[in-house]
N, C-alpha and C positions, 0 to 999 in steps of 0.2 A: 410524494416521494420521488426522488430522482431515479432514472432508469440507467443502468450500467450494462455494458456489453458482457458477454460470457468471458471474453479475454480479460476484461478488467476484474471480473470476479475471481478468475483463476490467479491473477497476479496478487490480489489481496489475500487469497487463501495461502499462497506461497509465502508472502511476507509474514503472515500470522504464524505459520509453521516455523519460520526462522526465528521469530521473536520468542516463541515457546521453547526453542532449543537454546536460546541465548546468543544467537549468531547475528541478529539484526542490529545494525549500528545506524545512528542518525548522521546527519551531515557533519557534525562536529566530531564524530568518532566515538561518542558515548553509546553505551548499550541502551537499547529501547526496551522499556518495561511497560509502557502504556498501550492498551489495545487501540485507543483512538489514534495514537501516533503511528502505530503499525499500519492501520487502515489508510491513514493519510499518505504514508510512504508508498504503499501498494498502489493507490490511485494515481499518485504522482508518476510512478514508474510506468503504469499502464498508459497514462496520458502521453508520456514521452515516446512510447512504442506505437502510438497512433490508435489506441483503442477508443471506443466511444465512451467518453467520460464527460459529464457536464462541467462547465467552467467553474473555477473557484469563485466564491462570493467576495 
């Protein structure tokens, strides 16, 4: 299992909360309804902020 930093975990938690509220949008502007997609967005945002997140495969 990949190890993620605490900052990355917080970012994923934040995006999951946004998804549940219906405020999370994908790159194309559509509403995100998938948990997997919300996690991917959270990790991507954490990666951009410099958090310790393993590379994409």
